[in-house]
PyMOL Python script that loads the backbone (N, CA, C, O; Angstrom):
from pymol import cmd

cmd.read_pdbstr("""\
ATOM      1  N   MET A   1       0.842  -1.175   0.000  1.00  0.00           N
ATOM      2  CA  MET A   1       0.000   0.000   0.000  1.00  0.00           C
ATOM      3  C   MET A   1       0.892   1.246   0.000  1.00  0.00           C
ATOM      4  O   MET A   1       1.809   1.360   0.814  1.00  0.00           O
ATOM      5  N   LYS A   2       0.623   2.152  -0.897  1.00  0.00           N
ATOM      6  CA  LYS A   2       1.403   3.380  -1.008  1.00  0.00           C
ATOM      7  C   LYS A   2       0.944   4.379   0.039  1.00  0.00           C
ATOM      8  O   LYS A   2      -0.254   4.593   0.228  1.00  0.00           O
ATOM      9  N   LYS A   3       1.930   5.003   0.734  1.00  0.00           N
ATOM     10  CA  LYS A   3       1.601   6.003   1.737  1.00  0.00           C
ATOM     11  C   LYS A   3       1.295   7.318   1.058  1.00  0.00           C
ATOM     12  O   LYS A   3       1.971   7.714   0.109  1.00  0.00           O
ATOM     13  N   LYS A   4       0.271   7.992   1.551  1.00  0.00           N
ATOM     14  CA  LYS A   4      -0.138   9.278   1.015  1.00  0.00           C
ATOM     15  C   LYS A   4       0.673  10.378   1.689  1.00  0.00           C
ATOM     16  O   LYS A   4       0.859  10.355   2.906  1.00  0.00           O
ATOM     17  N   GLU A   5       1.145  11.317   0.928  1.00  0.00           N
ATOM     18  CA  GLU A   5       1.907  12.430   1.462  1.00  0.00           C
ATOM     19  C   GLU A   5       1.021  13.666   1.516  1.00  0.00           C
ATOM     20  O   GLU A   5       0.356  14.012   0.540  1.00  0.00           O
ATOM     21  N   LEU A   6       1.022  14.331   2.680  1.00  0.00           N
ATOM     22  CA  LEU A   6       0.211  15.518   2.887  1.00  0.00           C
ATOM     23  C   LEU A   6       1.103  16.713   3.198  1.00  0.00           C
ATOM     24  O   LEU A   6       2.214  16.556   3.703  1.00  0.00           O
ATOM     25  N   THR A   7       0.618  17.879   2.898  1.00  0.00           N
ATOM     26  CA  THR A   7       1.304  19.111   3.261  1.00  0.00           C
ATOM     27  C   THR A   7       0.379  19.918   4.155  1.00  0.00           C
ATOM     28  O   THR A   7      -0.746  20.247   3.778  1.00  0.00           O
ATOM     29  N   ILE A   8       0.878  20.233   5.354  1.00  0.00           N
ATOM     30  CA  ILE A   8       0.093  21.030   6.301  1.00  0.00           C
ATOM     31  C   ILE A   8       1.008  22.047   6.967  1.00  0.00           C
ATOM     32  O   ILE A   8       2.230  21.901   6.947  1.00  0.00           O
ATOM     33  N   LYS A   9       0.410  23.078   7.559  1.00  0.00           N
ATOM     34  CA  LYS A   9       1.176  24.048   8.323  1.00  0.00           C
ATOM     35  C   LYS A   9       1.216  23.587   9.769  1.00  0.00           C
ATOM     36  O   LYS A   9       0.191  23.215  10.340  1.00  0.00           O
ATOM     37  N   VAL A  10       2.415  23.612  10.365  1.00  0.00           N
ATOM     38  CA  VAL A  10       2.577  23.228  11.764  1.00  0.00           C
ATOM     39  C   VAL A  10       3.457  24.259  12.464  1.00  0.00           C
ATOM     40  O   VAL A  10       4.234  24.973  11.830  1.00  0.00           O
ATOM     41  N   THR A  11       3.315  24.319  13.774  1.00  0.00           N
ATOM     42  CA  THR A  11       4.164  25.204  14.563  1.00  0.00           C
ATOM     43  C   THR A  11       5.539  24.559  14.715  1.00  0.00           C
ATOM     44  O   THR A  11       5.730  23.393  14.371  1.00  0.00           O
ATOM     45  N   GLU A  12       6.491  25.329  15.232  1.00  0.00           N
ATOM     46  CA  GLU A  12       7.829  24.769  15.468  1.00  0.00           C
ATOM     47  C   GLU A  12       7.769  23.621  16.464  1.00  0.00           C
ATOM     48  O   GLU A  12       8.469  22.621  16.305  1.00  0.00           O
ATOM     49  N   GLU A  13       6.933  23.761  17.493  1.00  0.00           N
ATOM     50  CA  GLU A  13       6.805  22.705  18.496  1.00  0.00           C
ATOM     51  C   GLU A  13       6.217  21.429  17.890  1.00  0.00           C
ATOM     52  O   GLU A  13       6.670  20.326  18.198  1.00  0.00           O
ATOM     53  N   GLU A  14       5.224  21.577  17.042  1.00  0.00           N
ATOM     54  CA  GLU A  14       4.623  20.415  16.389  1.00  0.00           C
ATOM     55  C   GLU A  14       5.629  19.733  15.468  1.00  0.00           C
ATOM     56  O   GLU A  14       5.702  18.505  15.418  1.00  0.00           O
ATOM     57  N   PHE A  15       6.400  20.533  14.741  1.00  0.00           N
ATOM     58  CA  PHE A  15       7.414  19.971  13.853  1.00  0.00           C
ATOM     59  C   PHE A  15       8.469  19.209  14.649  1.00  0.00           C
ATOM     60  O   PHE A  15       8.896  18.126  14.247  1.00  0.00           O
ATOM     61  N   GLU A  16       8.888  19.779  15.780  1.00  0.00           N
ATOM     62  CA  GLU A  16       9.881  19.115  16.620  1.00  0.00           C
ATOM     63  C   GLU A  16       9.348  17.779  17.137  1.00  0.00           C
ATOM     64  O   GLU A  16      10.086  16.796  17.192  1.00  0.00           O
ATOM     65  N   LEU A  17       8.070  17.739  17.516  1.00  0.00           N
ATOM     66  CA  LEU A  17       7.461  16.492  17.970  1.00  0.00           C
ATOM     67  C   LEU A  17       7.418  15.464  16.842  1.00  0.00           C
ATOM     68  O   LEU A  17       7.751  14.298  17.057  1.00  0.00           O
ATOM     69  N   LEU A  18       7.017  15.877  15.661  1.00  0.00           N
ATOM     70  CA  LEU A  18       6.983  14.958  14.522  1.00  0.00           C
ATOM     71  C   LEU A  18       8.372  14.392  14.215  1.00  0.00           C
ATOM     72  O   LEU A  18       8.516  13.200  13.943  1.00  0.00           O
ATOM     73  N   GLU A  19       9.384  15.247  14.260  1.00  0.00           N
ATOM     74  CA  GLU A  19      10.753  14.795  14.009  1.00  0.00           C
ATOM     75  C   GLU A  19      11.231  13.846  15.106  1.00  0.00           C
ATOM     76  O   GLU A  19      11.931  12.873  14.822  1.00  0.00           O
ATOM     77  N   ALA A  20      10.860  14.119  16.342  1.00  0.00           N
ATOM     78  CA  ALA A  20      11.243  13.230  17.442  1.00  0.00           C
ATOM     79  C   ALA A  20      10.622  11.846  17.257  1.00  0.00           C
ATOM     80  O   ALA A  20      11.276  10.831  17.497  1.00  0.00           O
ATOM     81  N   ILE A  21       9.371  11.808  16.836  1.00  0.00           N
ATOM     82  CA  ILE A  21       8.695  10.531  16.589  1.00  0.00           C
ATOM     83  C   ILE A  21       9.364   9.793  15.432  1.00  0.00           C
ATOM     84  O   ILE A  21       9.589   8.585  15.507  1.00  0.00           O
ATOM     85  N   ARG A  22       9.676  10.513  14.378  1.00  0.00           N
ATOM     86  CA  ARG A  22      10.352   9.892  13.233  1.00  0.00           C
ATOM     87  C   ARG A  22      11.723   9.350  13.629  1.00  0.00           C
ATOM     88  O   ARG A  22      12.096   8.246  13.232  1.00  0.00           O
ATOM     89  N   ASN A  23      12.472  10.128  14.411  1.00  0.00           N
ATOM     90  CA  ASN A  23      13.785   9.671  14.861  1.00  0.00           C
ATOM     91  C   ASN A  23      13.676   8.436  15.735  1.00  0.00           C
ATOM     92  O   ASN A  23      14.495   7.522  15.635  1.00  0.00           O
ATOM     93  N   TYR A  24      12.666   8.409  16.589  1.00  0.00           N
ATOM     94  CA  TYR A  24      12.435   7.228  17.423  1.00  0.00           C
ATOM     95  C   TYR A  24      12.164   6.003  16.548  1.00  0.00           C
ATOM     96  O   TYR A  24      12.744   4.937  16.758  1.00  0.00           O
ATOM     97  N   ASN A  25      11.287   6.167  15.577  1.00  0.00           N
ATOM     98  CA  ASN A  25      10.945   5.036  14.709  1.00  0.00           C
ATOM     99  C   ASN A  25      12.145   4.544  13.909  1.00  0.00           C
ATOM    100  O   ASN A  25      12.284   3.343  13.678  1.00  0.00           O
ATOM    101  N   ARG A  26      13.012   5.460  13.486  1.00  0.00           N
ATOM    102  CA  ARG A  26      14.204   5.065  12.727  1.00  0.00           C
ATOM    103  C   ARG A  26      15.217   4.320  13.599  1.00  0.00           C
ATOM    104  O   ARG A  26      15.914   3.431  13.112  1.00  0.00           O
ATOM    105  N   SER A  27      15.303   4.673  14.870  1.00  0.00           N
ATOM    106  CA  SER A  27      16.343   4.129  15.729  1.00  0.00           C
ATOM    107  C   SER A  27      15.913   2.918  16.550  1.00  0.00           C
ATOM    108  O   SER A  27      16.759   2.238  17.131  1.00  0.00           O
ATOM    109  N   TYR A  28      14.631   2.643  16.606  1.00  0.00           N
ATOM    110  CA  TYR A  28      14.150   1.552  17.448  1.00  0.00           C
ATOM    111  C   TYR A  28      14.817   0.247  17.061  1.00  0.00           C
ATOM    112  O   TYR A  28      14.922  -0.019  15.864  1.00  0.00           O
ATOM    113  N   PRO A  29      15.270  -0.575  17.969  1.00  0.00           N
ATOM    114  CA  PRO A  29      15.211  -0.472  19.426  1.00  0.00           C
ATOM    115  C   PRO A  29      16.448   0.181  20.058  1.00  0.00           C
ATOM    116  O   PRO A  29      16.478   0.353  21.277  1.00  0.00           O
ATOM    117  N   ASP A  30      17.450   0.545  19.283  1.00  0.00           N
ATOM    118  CA  ASP A  30      18.707   1.035  19.857  1.00  0.00           C
ATOM    119  C   ASP A  30      18.559   2.326  20.645  1.00  0.00           C
ATOM    120  O   ASP A  30      19.148   2.439  21.720  1.00  0.00           O
ATOM    121  N   GLY A  31      17.805   3.299  20.168  1.00  0.00           N
ATOM    122  CA  GLY A  31      17.686   4.582  20.841  1.00  0.00           C
ATOM    123  C   GLY A  31      16.442   4.712  21.687  1.00  0.00           C
ATOM    124  O   GLY A  31      16.081   5.816  22.095  1.00  0.00           O
ATOM    125  N   TYR A  32      15.792   3.621  21.952  1.00  0.00           N
ATOM    126  CA  TYR A  32      14.488   3.628  22.587  1.00  0.00           C
ATOM    127  C   TYR A  32      14.373   4.472  23.852  1.00  0.00           C
ATOM    128  O   TYR A  32      13.538   5.377  23.872  1.00  0.00           O
ATOM    129  N   PRO A  33      15.157   4.241  24.917  1.00  0.00           N
ATOM    130  CA  PRO A  33      14.874   4.961  26.171  1.00  0.00           C
ATOM    131  C   PRO A  33      14.962   6.480  26.047  1.00  0.00           C
ATOM    132  O   PRO A  33      14.082   7.182  26.546  1.00  0.00           O
ATOM    133  N   GLN A  34      15.982   6.995  25.405  1.00  0.00           N
ATOM    134  CA  GLN A  34      16.154   8.439  25.335  1.00  0.00           C
ATOM    135  C   GLN A  34      15.172   9.088  24.374  1.00  0.00           C
ATOM    136  O   GLN A  34      14.592  10.125  24.696  1.00  0.00           O
ATOM    137  N   LEU A  35      14.977   8.507  23.216  1.00  0.00           N
ATOM    138  CA  LEU A  35      14.126   9.135  22.210  1.00  0.00           C
ATOM    139  C   LEU A  35      12.646   9.075  22.551  1.00  0.00           C
ATOM    140  O   LEU A  35      11.910  10.023  22.275  1.00  0.00           O
ATOM    141  N   ILE A  36      12.203   7.986  23.140  1.00  0.00           N
ATOM    142  CA  ILE A  36      10.794   7.917  23.504  1.00  0.00           C
ATOM    143  C   ILE A  36      10.518   8.891  24.652  1.00  0.00           C
ATOM    144  O   ILE A  36       9.449   9.498  24.710  1.00  0.00           O
ATOM    145  N   TRP A  37      11.480   9.039  25.562  1.00  0.00           N
ATOM    146  CA  TRP A  37      11.330   9.996  26.658  1.00  0.00           C
ATOM    147  C   TRP A  37      11.233  11.415  26.099  1.00  0.00           C
ATOM    148  O   TRP A  37      10.381  12.194  26.525  1.00  0.00           O
ATOM    149  N   PHE A  38      12.102  11.750  25.149  1.00  0.00           N
ATOM    150  CA  PHE A  38      12.118  13.087  24.553  1.00  0.00           C
ATOM    151  C   PHE A  38      10.797  13.389  23.842  1.00  0.00           C
ATOM    152  O   PHE A  38      10.222  14.462  24.029  1.00  0.00           O
ATOM    153  N   ALA A  39      10.319  12.453  23.035  1.00  0.00           N
ATOM    154  CA  ALA A  39       9.053  12.655  22.315  1.00  0.00           C
ATOM    155  C   ALA A  39       7.895  12.791  23.294  1.00  0.00           C
ATOM    156  O   ALA A  39       7.013  13.627  23.099  1.00  0.00           O
ATOM    157  N   GLN A  40       7.890  11.978  24.341  1.00  0.00           N
ATOM    158  CA  GLN A  40       6.816  12.050  25.338  1.00  0.00           C
ATOM    159  C   GLN A  40       6.846  13.379  26.073  1.00  0.00           C
ATOM    160  O   GLN A  40       5.798  13.955  26.364  1.00  0.00           O
ATOM    161  N   GLU A  41       8.045  13.868  26.375  1.00  0.00           N
ATOM    162  CA  GLU A  41       8.190  15.154  27.058  1.00  0.00           C
ATOM    163  C   GLU A  41       7.652  16.298  26.186  1.00  0.00           C
ATOM    164  O   GLU A  41       6.955  17.181  26.687  1.00  0.00           O
ATOM    165  N   LEU A  42       7.967  16.285  24.904  1.00  0.00           N
ATOM    166  CA  LEU A  42       7.446  17.301  23.984  1.00  0.00           C
ATOM    167  C   LEU A  42       5.926  17.254  23.931  1.00  0.00           C
ATOM    168  O   LEU A  42       5.260  18.288  23.985  1.00  0.00           O
ATOM    169  N   PHE A  43       5.386  16.048  23.827  1.00  0.00           N
ATOM    170  CA  PHE A  43       3.941  15.868  23.774  1.00  0.00           C
ATOM    171  C   PHE A  43       3.280  16.389  25.046  1.00  0.00           C
ATOM    172  O   PHE A  43       2.300  17.131  24.980  1.00  0.00           O
ATOM    173  N   ASP A  44       3.811  16.003  26.198  1.00  0.00           N
ATOM    174  CA  ASP A  44       3.246  16.438  27.475  1.00  0.00           C
ATOM    175  C   ASP A  44       3.294  17.954  27.614  1.00  0.00           C
ATOM    176  O   ASP A  44       2.339  18.562  28.098  1.00  0.00           O
ATOM    177  N   ASN A  45       4.383  18.561  27.200  1.00  0.00           N
ATOM    178  CA  ASN A  45       4.507  20.016  27.304  1.00  0.00           C
ATOM    179  C   ASN A  45       3.491  20.731  26.420  1.00  0.00           C
ATOM    180  O   ASN A  45       3.005  21.804  26.779  1.00  0.00           O
ATOM    181  N   MET A  46       3.171  20.161  25.291  1.00  0.00           N
ATOM    182  CA  MET A  46       2.179  20.769  24.409  1.00  0.00           C
ATOM    183  C   MET A  46       0.781  20.684  25.025  1.00  0.00           C
ATOM    184  O   MET A  46      -0.050  21.559  24.782  1.00  0.00           O
ATOM    185  N   LEU A  47       0.514  19.661  25.803  1.00  0.00           N
ATOM    186  CA  LEU A  47      -0.803  19.478  26.407  1.00  0.00           C
ATOM    187  C   LEU A  47      -0.992  20.336  27.657  1.00  0.00           C
ATOM    188  O   LEU A  47      -2.122  20.702  27.982  1.00  0.00           O
ATOM    189  N   ARG A  48       0.072  20.657  28.349  1.00  0.00           N
ATOM    190  CA  ARG A  48      -0.044  21.361  29.619  1.00  0.00           C
ATOM    191  C   ARG A  48      -0.337  22.838  29.464  1.00  0.00           C
ATOM    192  O   ARG A  48      -0.905  23.442  30.374  1.00  0.00           O
ATOM    193  N   GLN A  49       0.019  23.425  28.372  1.00  0.00           N
ATOM    194  CA  GLN A  49      -0.188  24.852  28.230  1.00  0.00           C
ATOM    195  C   GLN A  49      -1.375  25.111  27.301  1.00  0.00           C
ATOM    196  O   GLN A  49      -1.723  24.275  26.468  1.00  0.00           O
ATOM    197  N   PRO A  50      -1.983  26.274  27.460  1.00  0.00           N
ATOM    198  CA  PRO A  50      -3.070  26.584  26.525  1.00  0.00           C
ATOM    199  C   PRO A  50      -2.528  26.566  25.092  1.00  0.00           C
ATOM    200  O   PRO A  50      -1.531  27.219  24.782  1.00  0.00           O
ATOM    201  N   TYR A  51      -3.188  25.825  24.248  1.00  0.00           N
ATOM    202  CA  TYR A  51      -2.729  25.658  22.881  1.00  0.00           C
ATOM    203  C   TYR A  51      -3.484  26.612  21.969  1.00  0.00           C
ATOM    204  O   TYR A  51      -4.714  26.616  21.944  1.00  0.00           O
ATOM    205  N   GLU A  52      -2.746  27.416  21.223  1.00  0.00           N
ATOM    206  CA  GLU A  52      -3.378  28.408  20.343  1.00  0.00           C
ATOM    207  C   GLU A  52      -3.264  28.000  18.902  1.00  0.00           C
ATOM    208  O   GLU A  52      -3.739  28.714  18.019  1.00  0.00           O
TER     209      GLU A  52
END
""", "prot")
cmd.dss("prot")
cmd.show_as("cartoon", "prot")
cmd.util.cbc("prot")
cmd.orient("prot")
């Protein structure tokens, strides 16, 4: 199945989260503890503050 490519506007924080997730997926299982922690931290920080 071919993956569909989309173009959307994202904030710098959203882009950083997407890149962290991609980096985690590329490195699994070798980089697992540090990268999953980093992505989770970015995600949590985005949820804690009022999102505009």
